[in-house]
LOVO-811941 format. One line per field, with one value per residue: residue number from 0; x, y, z of N, C-alpha, C in turn. Coordinates in steps of 0.2 Angstrom, whole numbers, plus 5000, padded with zeros to 4 digits. Layout:
% residues N
marke: (NUM, ...)
nxx: (X, ...)
nyy: (Y, ...)
nzz: (Z, ...)
caxx: (X, ...)
cayy: (Y, ...)
cazz: (Z, ...)
cxx: (X, ...)
cyy: (Y, ...)
czz: (Z, ...)
//
This chain:
% residues 257
marke: (0, 1, 2, 3, 4, 5, 6, 7, 8, 9, 10, 11, 12, 13, 14, 15, 16, 17, 18, 19, 20, 21, 22, 23, 24, 25, 26, 27, 28, 29, 30, 31, 32, 33, 34, 35, 36, 37, 38, 39, 40, 41, 42, 43, 44, 45, 46, 47, 48, 49, 50, 51, 52, 53, 54, 55, 56, 57, 58, 59, 60, 61, 62, 63, 64, 65, 66, 67, 68, 69, 70, 71, 72, 73, 74, 75, 76, 77, 78, 79, 80, 81, 82, 83, 84, 85, 86, 87, 88, 89, 90, 91, 92, 93, 94, 95, 96, 97, 98, 99, 100, 101, 102, 103, 104, 105, 106, 107, 108, 109, 110, 111, 112, 113, 114, 115, 116, 117, 118, 119, 120, 121, 122, 123, 124, 125, 126, 127, 128, 129, 130, 131, 132, 133, 134, 135, 136, 137, 138, 139, 140, 141, 142, 143, 144, 145, 146, 147, 148, 149, 150, 151, 152, 153, 154, 155, 156, 157, 158, 159, 160, 161, 162, 163, 164, 165, 166, 167, 168, 169, 170, 171, 172, 173, 174, 175, 176, 177, 178, 179, 180, 181, 182, 183, 184, 185, 186, 187, 188, 189, 190, 191, 192, 193, 194, 195, 196, 197, 198, 199, 200, 201, 202, 203, 204, 205, 206, 207, 208, 209, 210, 211, 212, 213, 214, 215, 216, 217, 218, 219, 220, 221, 222, 223, 224, 225, 226, 227, 228, 229, 230, 231, 232, 233, 234, 235, 236, 237, 238, 239, 240, 241, 242, 243, 244, 245, 246, 247, 248, 249, 250, 251, 252, 253, 254, 255, 256)
nxx: (5231, 5217, 5213, 5199, 5191, 5189, 5178, 5168, 5164, 5155, 5148, 5141, 5133, 5125, 5117, 5112, 5106, 5095, 5090, 5084, 5078, 5066, 5060, 5054, 5046, 5036, 5030, 5026, 5018, 5005, 5002, 4999, 4987, 4978, 4977, 4971, 4958, 4952, 4952, 4945, 4933, 4928, 4926, 4916, 4906, 4902, 4892, 4881, 4882, 4886, 4902, 4906, 4897, 4901, 4914, 4931, 4947, 4963, 4974, 4967, 4966, 4977, 4980, 4970, 4978, 4988, 4986, 4979, 4988, 4996, 4986, 4987, 5000, 4999, 4992, 4999, 5010, 5001, 5000, 5013, 5016, 5008, 5014, 5026, 5024, 5019, 5027, 5037, 5031, 5026, 5020, 5027, 5038, 5048, 5051, 5055, 5069, 5076, 5075, 5084, 5097, 5102, 5102, 5114, 5121, 5123, 5129, 5142, 5145, 5149, 5157, 5167, 5168, 5172, 5186, 5192, 5208, 5202, 5192, 5201, 5189, 5178, 5187, 5190, 5178, 5174, 5186, 5180, 5168, 5171, 5178, 5168, 5160, 5169, 5169, 5157, 5154, 5150, 5162, 5167, 5160, 5146, 5133, 5131, 5131, 5119, 5108, 5112, 5104, 5096, 5090, 5092, 5085, 5072, 5071, 5070, 5060, 5050, 5051, 5049, 5034, 5032, 5033, 5028, 5013, 5012, 5014, 5005, 4994, 4998, 4994, 4981, 4978, 4983, 4972, 4960, 4965, 4962, 4951, 4944, 4950, 4946, 4932, 4928, 4932, 4922, 4912, 4914, 4912, 4899, 4894, 4896, 4889, 4875, 4873, 4874, 4867, 4871, 4882, 4894, 4908, 4922, 4934, 4937, 4924, 4917, 4901, 4897, 4889, 4882, 4873, 4860, 4856, 4843, 4839, 4830, 4836, 4833, 4834, 4834, 4839, 4848, 4862, 4874, 4891, 4895, 4898, 4902, 4898, 4898, 4884, 4879, 4874, 4880, 4873, 4871, 4857, 4846, 4839, 4845, 4855, 4858, 4856, 4857, 4849, 4859, 4850, 4846, 4858, 4860, 4866, 4878, 4881, 4888, 4887, 4892, 4896)
nyy: (5168, 5169, 5158, 5147, 5153, 5142, 5146, 5147, 5133, 5131, 5141, 5136, 5126, 5125, 5135, 5126, 5119, 5125, 5128, 5118, 5115, 5124, 5122, 5110, 5114, 5122, 5110, 5102, 5110, 5115, 5100, 5096, 5107, 5102, 5088, 5090, 5098, 5087, 5075, 5083, 5088, 5073, 5067, 5077, 5075, 5060, 5065, 5069, 5082, 5096, 5103, 5114, 5123, 5126, 5133, 5131, 5139, 5143, 5137, 5127, 5119, 5116, 5105, 5100, 5090, 5088, 5077, 5068, 5063, 5057, 5048, 5038, 5036, 5029, 5019, 5010, 5007, 4996, 4989, 4987, 4980, 4970, 4962, 4959, 4953, 4940, 4936, 4931, 4924, 4908, 4894, 4901, 4908, 4899, 4897, 4906, 4908, 4896, 4900, 4913, 4905, 4896, 4905, 4913, 4902, 4897, 4907, 4910, 4897, 4901, 4912, 4905, 4898, 4907, 4911, 4897, 4888, 4891, 4877, 4864, 4865, 4873, 4884, 4883, 4887, 4902, 4908, 4908, 4913, 4927, 4931, 4929, 4941, 4954, 4952, 4955, 4968, 4986, 4996, 4987, 4982, 4987, 4983, 4979, 4989, 5000, 4992, 4994, 5009, 5010, 5005, 5011, 5022, 5017, 5013, 5028, 5032, 5022, 5025, 5041, 5037, 5030, 5034, 5045, 5040, 5036, 5048, 5054, 5044, 5047, 5059, 5060, 5049, 5051, 5061, 5054, 5046, 5051, 5059, 5047, 5041, 5050, 5051, 5038, 5040, 5048, 5039, 5032, 5038, 5040, 5029, 5024, 5035, 5032, 5018, 5022, 5035, 5050, 5054, 5051, 5053, 5041, 5046, 5058, 5061, 5071, 5076, 5068, 5077, 5092, 5106, 5115, 5132, 5142, 5161, 5161, 5149, 5139, 5119, 5119, 5112, 5095, 5087, 5077, 5088, 5094, 5102, 5121, 5137, 5156, 5156, 5146, 5132, 5115, 5100, 5080, 5070, 5056, 5055, 5058, 5069, 5088, 5107, 5120, 5135, 5148, 5157, 5172, 5178, 5165, 5149, 5135, 5121, 5110, 5096, 5090, 5075)
nzz: (4941, 4951, 4966, 4967, 4986, 4998, 5004, 4994, 4987, 5001, 5003, 4989, 4991, 5003, 4998, 4989, 4994, 5001, 4991, 4986, 4999, 4996, 4985, 4989, 5000, 4992, 4983, 4997, 5003, 4996, 4995, 5008, 5013, 5001, 5009, 5022, 5018, 5013, 5020, 5032, 5022, 5019, 5033, 5037, 5027, 5031, 5040, 5034, 5030, 5022, 5018, 5013, 5020, 5031, 5030, 5035, 5043, 5034, 5047, 5053, 5042, 5041, 5053, 5052, 5042, 5046, 5056, 5049, 5044, 5054, 5058, 5047, 5049, 5060, 5058, 5048, 5057, 5065, 5054, 5054, 5065, 5067, 5057, 5061, 5075, 5067, 5063, 5069, 5080, 5083, 5070, 5060, 5064, 5066, 5053, 5047, 5054, 5048, 5034, 5036, 5042, 5028, 5020, 5023, 5026, 5013, 5006, 5013, 5009, 4996, 4998, 4999, 4989, 4979, 4982, 4980, 4972, 4953, 4943, 4929, 4918, 4924, 4922, 4907, 4903, 4911, 4902, 4891, 4892, 4895, 4884, 4875, 4882, 4879, 4864, 4863, 4871, 4869, 4863, 4855, 4845, 4832, 4834, 4847, 4852, 4844, 4848, 4863, 4860, 4856, 4865, 4879, 4871, 4874, 4887, 4892, 4889, 4894, 4907, 4910, 4907, 4917, 4929, 4925, 4929, 4941, 4948, 4944, 4952, 4963, 4967, 4967, 4974, 4988, 4992, 4991, 4998, 5011, 5012, 5015, 5026, 5036, 5032, 5037, 5053, 5056, 5056, 5064, 5076, 5074, 5074, 5089, 5094, 5091, 5095, 5109, 5115, 5122, 5133, 5148, 5146, 5150, 5158, 5158, 5163, 5155, 5148, 5128, 5120, 5116, 5122, 5115, 5122, 5127, 5129, 5141, 5148, 5141, 5136, 5121, 5108, 5107, 5105, 5095, 5091, 5075, 5068, 5068, 5065, 5062, 5064, 5059, 5066, 5066, 5072, 5077, 5080, 5084, 5075, 5065, 5056, 5059, 5055, 5061, 5065, 5074, 5087, 5094, 5108, 5114, 5122, 5123, 5129, 5140, 5146, 5162, 5173)
caxx: (5227, 5215, 5209, 5195, 5193, 5184, 5170, 5165, 5161, 5156, 5141, 5135, 5133, 5120, 5113, 5107, 5103, 5090, 5084, 5080, 5068, 5062, 5056, 5050, 5041, 5034, 5026, 5024, 5010, 4998, 4997, 4997, 4981, 4972, 4975, 4968, 4953, 4950, 4949, 4937, 4925, 4924, 4921, 4910, 4901, 4898, 4887, 4876, 4884, 4890, 4907, 4904, 4892, 4905, 4923, 4938, 4950, 4969, 4979, 4963, 4965, 4984, 4979, 4969, 4982, 4995, 4980, 4977, 4994, 4997, 4982, 4991, 5006, 4997, 4989, 5003, 5012, 4999, 5001, 5020, 5018, 5006, 5015, 5033, 5022, 5016, 5036, 5039, 5025, 5027, 5024, 5032, 5045, 5056, 5053, 5061, 5076, 5079, 5079, 5090, 5101, 5101, 5104, 5120, 5125, 5123, 5133, 5146, 5149, 5149, 5163, 5173, 5169, 5175, 5194, 5197, 5206, 5196, 5194, 5202, 5185, 5178, 5193, 5188, 5172, 5176, 5188, 5176, 5161, 5176, 5180, 5163, 5157, 5173, 5167, 5148, 5154, 5148, 5165, 5169, 5152, 5140, 5127, 5130, 5130, 5115, 5105, 5111, 5105, 5087, 5087, 5092, 5079, 5066, 5070, 5067, 5051, 5046, 5053, 5044, 5027, 5029, 5034, 5020, 5009, 5013, 5013, 4997, 4991, 4998, 4991, 4974, 4976, 4985, 4968, 4958, 4964, 4963, 4944, 4944, 4950, 4940, 4924, 4929, 4935, 4916, 4907, 4915, 4907, 4892, 4889, 4895, 4883, 4868, 4873, 4874, 4866, 4874, 4887, 4902, 4918, 4924, 4940, 4934, 4917, 4911, 4896, 4899, 4885, 4884, 4865, 4857, 4852, 4839, 4843, 4827, 4838, 4827, 4837, 4833, 4843, 4856, 4867, 4884, 4891, 4897, 4902, 4898, 4901, 4894, 4875, 4872, 4873, 4881, 4871, 4867, 4852, 4846, 4837, 4849, 4859, 4851, 4858, 4850, 4852, 4859, 4847, 4851, 4857, 4862, 4870, 4880, 4882, 4891, 4886, 4898, 4895)
cayy: (5163, 5168, 5153, 5147, 5150, 5137, 5148, 5148, 5130, 5127, 5144, 5136, 5118, 5130, 5138, 5120, 5115, 5131, 5128, 5111, 5115, 5128, 5117, 5103, 5115, 5122, 5106, 5100, 5115, 5113, 5095, 5095, 5109, 5096, 5081, 5092, 5099, 5081, 5074, 5086, 5083, 5065, 5069, 5082, 5068, 5055, 5067, 5073, 5090, 5101, 5104, 5122, 5127, 5126, 5132, 5131, 5145, 5137, 5134, 5125, 5113, 5108, 5103, 5091, 5088, 5084, 5076, 5063, 5061, 5058, 5041, 5035, 5034, 5023, 5015, 5006, 5002, 4993, 4984, 4983, 4976, 4965, 4958, 4956, 4948, 4935, 4933, 4931, 4917, 4900, 4892, 4906, 4911, 4891, 4896, 4914, 4906, 4892, 4905, 4915, 4903, 4895, 4910, 4913, 4894, 4899, 4913, 4906, 4892, 4905, 4914, 4900, 4895, 4908, 4909, 4891, 4890, 4884, 4869, 4866, 4865, 4880, 4888, 4887, 4890, 4908, 4911, 4909, 4917, 4931, 4932, 4934, 4948, 4956, 4953, 4960, 4975, 4991, 4995, 4982, 4978, 4989, 4979, 4983, 4999, 5001, 4990, 5001, 5015, 5008, 5000, 5015, 5030, 5012, 5014, 5031, 5033, 5019, 5027, 5044, 5036, 5026, 5043, 5050, 5037, 5036, 5055, 5055, 5042, 5050, 5065, 5058, 5043, 5055, 5067, 5049, 5042, 5057, 5058, 5040, 5040, 5058, 5048, 5031, 5043, 5050, 5035, 5027, 5041, 5038, 5021, 5023, 5038, 5028, 5014, 5022, 5042, 5054, 5049, 5055, 5049, 5037, 5048, 5066, 5064, 5077, 5071, 5067, 5078, 5098, 5108, 5122, 5135, 5151, 5164, 5158, 5143, 5131, 5116, 5118, 5104, 5093, 5081, 5075, 5093, 5091, 5108, 5126, 5143, 5160, 5158, 5140, 5123, 5106, 5093, 5077, 5068, 5051, 5051, 5060, 5076, 5096, 5113, 5125, 5142, 5150, 5163, 5178, 5176, 5157, 5146, 5130, 5120, 5105, 5092, 5086, 5071)
cazz: (4941, 4956, 4968, 4973, 4990, 5004, 5006, 4989, 4989, 5007, 5001, 4986, 4994, 5007, 4989, 4983, 4998, 5000, 4984, 4989, 5003, 4993, 4982, 4992, 5003, 4987, 4985, 5001, 5006, 4996, 4995, 5013, 5012, 5000, 5013, 5028, 5014, 5009, 5028, 5031, 5018, 5022, 5040, 5037, 5022, 5036, 5043, 5029, 5029, 5016, 5021, 5011, 5024, 5038, 5030, 5039, 5042, 5033, 5049, 5054, 5039, 5041, 5057, 5048, 5036, 5052, 5060, 5044, 5041, 5060, 5057, 5044, 5050, 5065, 5053, 5045, 5063, 5068, 5051, 5053, 5075, 5070, 5054, 5067, 5078, 5067, 5062, 5076, 5083, 5082, 5068, 5055, 5066, 5062, 5044, 5045, 5055, 5043, 5030, 5036, 5040, 5023, 5014, 5030, 5026, 5005, 5004, 5016, 5003, 4990, 4998, 5000, 4983, 4974, 4986, 4981, 4962, 4949, 4940, 4922, 4914, 4925, 4919, 4902, 4902, 4910, 4899, 4883, 4892, 4895, 4875, 4872, 4883, 4878, 4859, 4862, 4873, 4865, 4863, 4851, 4842, 4832, 4833, 4851, 4854, 4842, 4853, 4870, 4864, 4856, 4875, 4883, 4872, 4875, 4893, 4894, 4887, 4898, 4914, 4911, 4907, 4920, 4933, 4926, 4931, 4950, 4952, 4947, 4955, 4973, 4966, 4968, 4979, 4996, 4994, 4993, 5006, 5017, 5015, 5017, 5031, 5040, 5034, 5044, 5059, 5060, 5055, 5071, 5080, 5072, 5078, 5094, 5096, 5089, 5104, 5117, 5114, 5125, 5140, 5150, 5146, 5160, 5163, 5161, 5166, 5151, 5140, 5120, 5116, 5117, 5122, 5115, 5126, 5123, 5133, 5145, 5150, 5141, 5131, 5111, 5105, 5113, 5102, 5093, 5088, 5070, 5068, 5071, 5063, 5067, 5061, 5060, 5071, 5066, 5076, 5076, 5081, 5083, 5069, 5059, 5058, 5058, 5051, 5066, 5065, 5081, 5090, 5098, 5115, 5115, 5125, 5122, 5135, 5137, 5151, 5169, 5177)
cxx: (5220, 5212, 5204, 5194, 5187, 5180, 5166, 5161, 5153, 5145, 5137, 5132, 5125, 5113, 5110, 5105, 5095, 5088, 5083, 5072, 5066, 5058, 5050, 5044, 5032, 5028, 5022, 5017, 5005, 4994, 4995, 4988, 4975, 4973, 4970, 4962, 4950, 4950, 4944, 4934, 4923, 4923, 4914, 4902, 4898, 4894, 4881, 4877, 4888, 4896, 4908, 4903, 4895, 4913, 4928, 4942, 4957, 4973, 4974, 4964, 4972, 4983, 4975, 4973, 4988, 4991, 4980, 4986, 4997, 4994, 4985, 4994, 5005, 4997, 4995, 5010, 5009, 5000, 5008, 5021, 5014, 5011, 5023, 5031, 5018, 5022, 5039, 5037, 5027, 5022, 5031, 5039, 5054, 5058, 5057, 5068, 5077, 5081, 5086, 5099, 5103, 5105, 5111, 5125, 5129, 5128, 5141, 5150, 5152, 5154, 5170, 5177, 5175, 5183, 5196, 5201, 5204, 5200, 5195, 5197, 5179, 5181, 5192, 5184, 5171, 5179, 5184, 5170, 5166, 5177, 5176, 5160, 5163, 5172, 5161, 5150, 5155, 5154, 5169, 5165, 5149, 5134, 5126, 5129, 5124, 5112, 5105, 5109, 5098, 5085, 5085, 5087, 5071, 5065, 5068, 5065, 5047, 5046, 5050, 5037, 5027, 5027, 5030, 5015, 5006, 5013, 5008, 4992, 4990, 4997, 4982, 4973, 4977, 4975, 4960, 4958, 4962, 4956, 4938, 4944, 4947, 4935, 4925, 4929, 4926, 4913, 4907, 4912, 4900, 4889, 4890, 4890, 4876, 4866, 4871, 4868, 4871, 4877, 4892, 4908, 4919, 4928, 4941, 4926, 4912, 4907, 4902, 4895, 4884, 4875, 4866, 4854, 4848, 4844, 4839, 4828, 4837, 4832, 4832, 4835, 4850, 4857, 4875, 4885, 4897, 4903, 4898, 4903, 4897, 4887, 4875, 4875, 4873, 4877, 4868, 4864, 4853, 4842, 4839, 4852, 4855, 4855, 4854, 4853, 4850, 4854, 4851, 4851, 4856, 4866, 4875, 4883, 4884, 4891, 4892, 4895, 4896)
cyy: (5164, 5162, 5152, 5147, 5141, 5137, 5147, 5140, 5128, 5135, 5139, 5129, 5121, 5133, 5134, 5117, 5121, 5131, 5123, 5114, 5120, 5127, 5111, 5108, 5120, 5116, 5103, 5102, 5115, 5104, 5095, 5100, 5103, 5091, 5085, 5091, 5091, 5076, 5078, 5085, 5077, 5063, 5071, 5078, 5063, 5058, 5069, 5077, 5089, 5103, 5113, 5126, 5129, 5128, 5130, 5136, 5138, 5137, 5127, 5118, 5110, 5106, 5098, 5086, 5082, 5079, 5066, 5060, 5057, 5047, 5037, 5032, 5027, 5018, 5008, 5005, 4998, 4987, 4980, 4978, 4972, 4961, 4956, 4953, 4943, 4932, 4931, 4925, 4910, 4899, 4894, 4906, 4904, 4895, 4901, 4910, 4901, 4896, 4907, 4911, 4896, 4899, 4915, 4908, 4895, 4903, 4914, 4903, 4897, 4907, 4912, 4897, 4900, 4908, 4905, 4891, 4885, 4880, 4871, 4870, 4871, 4887, 4891, 4889, 4897, 4910, 4912, 4913, 4928, 4933, 4934, 4939, 4955, 4957, 4957, 4966, 4981, 4991, 4993, 4980, 4985, 4988, 4980, 4987, 5001, 4999, 4995, 5007, 5018, 5005, 5008, 5022, 5025, 5016, 5021, 5034, 5030, 5023, 5034, 5042, 5034, 5030, 5046, 5047, 5037, 5042, 5056, 5049, 5046, 5055, 5064, 5054, 5045, 5056, 5060, 5045, 5047, 5056, 5054, 5038, 5046, 5051, 5042, 5035, 5044, 5045, 5030, 5031, 5041, 5034, 5022, 5026, 5036, 5021, 5017, 5030, 5045, 5051, 5052, 5048, 5045, 5041, 5054, 5069, 5070, 5075, 5073, 5072, 5086, 5101, 5115, 5127, 5142, 5157, 5167, 5151, 5138, 5130, 5115, 5113, 5103, 5088, 5082, 5083, 5091, 5095, 5114, 5135, 5149, 5162, 5151, 5136, 5116, 5100, 5087, 5074, 5061, 5047, 5056, 5068, 5084, 5098, 5116, 5132, 5145, 5157, 5164, 5174, 5167, 5156, 5140, 5129, 5113, 5099, 5089, 5083, 5070)
czz: (4949, 4959, 4971, 4980, 4995, 5005, 5000, 4987, 4994, 5003, 4995, 4985, 5000, 5004, 4989, 4989, 5000, 4994, 4983, 4991, 5001, 4989, 4984, 4995, 4996, 4985, 4990, 5003, 5003, 4993, 5002, 5014, 5009, 5005, 5019, 5024, 5014, 5016, 5030, 5031, 5020, 5028, 5041, 5033, 5028, 5039, 5039, 5029, 5026, 5021, 5018, 5014, 5029, 5034, 5037, 5038, 5040, 5039, 5054, 5052, 5039, 5048, 5057, 5047, 5041, 5054, 5055, 5043, 5047, 5060, 5053, 5044, 5056, 5059, 5052, 5050, 5065, 5062, 5052, 5061, 5071, 5063, 5058, 5070, 5075, 5065, 5067, 5081, 5077, 5074, 5062, 5058, 5066, 5055, 5044, 5050, 5051, 5039, 5029, 5038, 5033, 5019, 5019, 5026, 5018, 5005, 5009, 5010, 4998, 4990, 4997, 4993, 4979, 4976, 4980, 4972, 4958, 4946, 4934, 4918, 4915, 4920, 4914, 4899, 4903, 4907, 4890, 4884, 4891, 4890, 4874, 4875, 4881, 4870, 4860, 4868, 4867, 4862, 4854, 4845, 4842, 4835, 4840, 4855, 4851, 4846, 4859, 4869, 4861, 4864, 4880, 4879, 4874, 4883, 4897, 4894, 4893, 4904, 4916, 4910, 4914, 4928, 4932, 4928, 4938, 4952, 4951, 4950, 4962, 4971, 4968, 4974, 4987, 4996, 4994, 4999, 5015, 5018, 5016, 5025, 5039, 5041, 5039, 5051, 5060, 5057, 5062, 5077, 5080, 5075, 5086, 5099, 5096, 5095, 5108, 5117, 5116, 5131, 5139, 5148, 5151, 5162, 5164, 5164, 5161, 5146, 5134, 5118, 5121, 5117, 5121, 5119, 5124, 5130, 5141, 5148, 5145, 5133, 5124, 5107, 5108, 5107, 5100, 5089, 5084, 5069, 5068, 5068, 5064, 5065, 5062, 5064, 5068, 5070, 5074, 5082, 5083, 5076, 5064, 5060, 5053, 5057, 5057, 5068, 5072, 5082, 5094, 5106, 5118, 5117, 5124, 5128, 5133, 5147, 5155, 5171, 5182)
//
């Protein structure tokens, strides 16, 4: 009878790895697309502009998805940093040290206690418990066996229901969170624009606004650029958002201070 070679288990291992990778890519790809699209929709909604009027290319949506995930991780990092800073600051740090010392002392005492020979009363109690557990074991007790089967069935149903609920929540909560993150980023830009208007960046000296200029050099519109396609331009001005039809031979300018 031919013996299996060493290459067969390796080939099977790689095959399983590729199958798992393909399944993950199949799940993550549409999920990333949905996150990026939700982020963009939330961003545009904050400006009062319909995202459908300025559709994005698929690569751009994945870029927004990467941006949204990065912002999530940054938010989590900020929360973790604040939590660690709070735990390491007085007086909470003293309670943390006290808790660690109590845990170390308690576990050390427990390890030492288990190594000591048991007292006669404790030994008898342990024997009674051991006999009781032996009689209640499913191999020796039909009632325990039936209870175990019912419990496994109940636990399996509960696990499936819980998993279904969690998947449903993640399916909707993640896009909603991306939408909210895009919306909050846009609202922050709007807040700054309403307070300061058009102003230069302190480092680059470029204005935050764009200027739409016709072929004669006349400035037609100026404001915060929201989105642009081949035919229209969305700008945020002091009194609201505008969707402007692009004229012939137009020019978009950005002022350098």
